[in-house]
N, C-alpha and C positions, 0 to 999 in steps of 0.2 A: 669422191667428194672430200674436200679439205677437212681435216680433223678439227682444226681451229674453228672453222665455220660451223661444224656440227655442235661443238661445245658452246659456242656463242648462241646458237639457235635454241639449244636445250635450256640454257640459263635464262634466256628471254622468255621462253615458254613457262618455266617454273615461276618466274617473277610475275608473269601475267596471271597465272593460276592462283598464286598466293594472295596477290592484291585483290582479285575479285572474290576469292573465298572469304577473306577477312572483311571485305565490304559487305558481303551478304550476311555474314555472321552478325555484324553490327546492326544491320537493318532488321534482321529477324530475331534479335535478342539473344544470340549465342556468343556474345562477346566475352563472357566469363571474367568476372572481377570488375566490370565497368557498371554494374547495376547500382542505381542510386537507392539509398534507403528512403522509404516513404516518410513524409512528414506526419507528425501527430499532434493533436491538440489535447491538452489535459484539462478536464473540467473539475471543479471542486467536488470532492467526495460527498455523497449524500449520506449523512450519519444520523442514526437514532441511537442514543446512548442512555442506558438506565444505570444509575449508580446508587450505592447505599447512601443513607443519610449520614453526612459527616458528623463526627462526634467531638468537635472542638467545643469544649465546655462553655467558655464565656460567650462566644458568638451564639451558641445554641440557646443558652439561657435568655439572652437578650431578644432573640427572634421569637421565642415561645412566649415571652412576657408581652411583647408588643403586638404580635399577630395572632395569638392563640395557638394551641397545639397543632391542629391540622394545617393551618396556613403557614405556620413557622416551619414545619417539616417539609412542606411542599416547596417553600422558598429556598430552603437549604439544598434540597435535591436538584432544583432547577439551576441554581447557581453552580453547583458542582458539575452538573452535566454540561453546562455551557463552557466551563473552564476546561474540562477534559476533551470535549468535542473540538475546541479550538486547537488544543495541543495535538490531538490525533490528526487533524487536518494538516497542520504544519509538518508533522513527522512523515506522514504518508506522501505528501507532495514533494518534500525535500528528497526522499529516497527514490521516488519515481524519477524525479529530475536527474538525479545522479545516475540512475540506471540508464536512461535514454542518452545521457551525455556519454557514458562509457560505451554504449552501443553505436554511437555516432548517428543517432536518429534525430533529425531536426525537429525541434519543438516550435510550433507556430500558434498564433491565435486565430488566424483566418485562413481559409482555403487549404485546410489540412487534408491529406489523403485519408487519415483515420482520426476518429475521436475516441478517447478512452474515458469511460465512465465507471466510477466505483460506487458501490452501495454497501453500507455496513449497518447491521442491526445488532447491537451488542448489549449484553447485560453483564454488569460487574457484580460478582457474588463474593460475599465474605463467609468463609467456612471456619467456625470456631474449632480450635484444636485443644486449647488448654485454658483454664481459668484458675488463678491462685490468689488467695487472700492471706496476707501476713503483715503484721506490724502496721496496721491501718492503711495498707496499700493493696490495691487489687491490680493484678497483671493479667491481661487478656492476650492470648497468642492465637494466631490462626493463619489462614491463607486467603489471598485474593485470587479468584479464578474468573475466567471469562467464558461466556457462552453466546450463541447467536449465529448469525450468518453473514458471510461476505460474498459479494458477487461483482465480477468485473464484466464489462461489455465493450466491445470494439465496434463502432459504427462507421459506415462509409459516409461520404459527404452529403448524401441524401437523408441520412439519419436511419438507414436500414441496418439492423444488427448483423454483423458478419461472424462474430465469435463471442461466446459467453463462457464463463467458468464460475462455479460456485464452490465455496469452502465452508464446511461446518466448523465454526470457531472452537467448539468443544473438542474437536479432533486434534487441535493444536496442543492441547494439554498444558496451557499456560497456567503457571502456579507460582505466586510470589508471597513471601512471608510478610505479615504485619504484626505489630505489637502495640498495645495500648496500656499505659499505666495511669491508674486513677487513684488520687489521694482524697482525703476527706473534703478538701475544698474544691475538688474538680479534677480535670484531666491534666496531668503533668507532662505527658508525652504521648504522641500518636503518630505512627509511621504509615497509616493507611494510605494517605495520599501518595507517598513515595512508592508504595507497593503497587498502587493503581498505575502510576506513570511507568514503572518498570514493566508491568504486565502489558500495557498498551504498546510499548516499544518492542517487546518480545513478539507480540502478535504481528506487528507490522513487518518485522524481520522474517517471521515464518511465512506470512502471506506472500511476500515477495519471492521467497524461495519456492513456494508452491506454484506461483504463476510465472516463473522464469521462462519456461518453454513457450508460453503464449506471447511473451513480450520481447523476445530477442529479435534482432534485426532480420535474421533469416525468416522467422515465422511471420513477421510483419510484411516482408516483401512477398512471401507466398500468398498471404491473405489478400493483399491488394491485387496481385495478378489474378487470383481465382475469382475475386469479386468483380 
């Protein structure tokens, strides 16, 4: 038999085998590298935030004078809680958005393969470390710490939970310094709000580190396939 004919026949056979094997791989999901990342919908985090009463002198005096002691303190706490809740919402959403963008996971509002829900129950604590009085000035120093619980949940389109993860906020060991200076006429400086903002940002960073393995593209693809 002619050698050229044999070589041509062998080449044709290999081409036939390769073409049909590749087609079968694509049909049954063995294409390798052609998998699409699942789309995901982000819902606003559900946040319950308990913060200390702010110690801004002039505002505190006015509220207590107008509303009474109990009502004034409650109003101050509610206002501070709303402020930091909105701040936490923005930070968490922005960082999740960046994460999924980096992972090339499509974010959609409707008909998503998965829906991500986040739940936070947080208490902001002030721990006094030092109190000094000198020359008519009182200086309070301490730490802002966080406790509570964080939980994420990934649901399928029917709303059935497919994966959950919980983190004890105290295990993150978030700790930021604050300082308050009080003069005879009231408070001259207070860094408590800045300390709370830094603590919440640190918490968000740590939570995203803790949940990284649950939210990368590979894990999401596996979840959709298994679900």
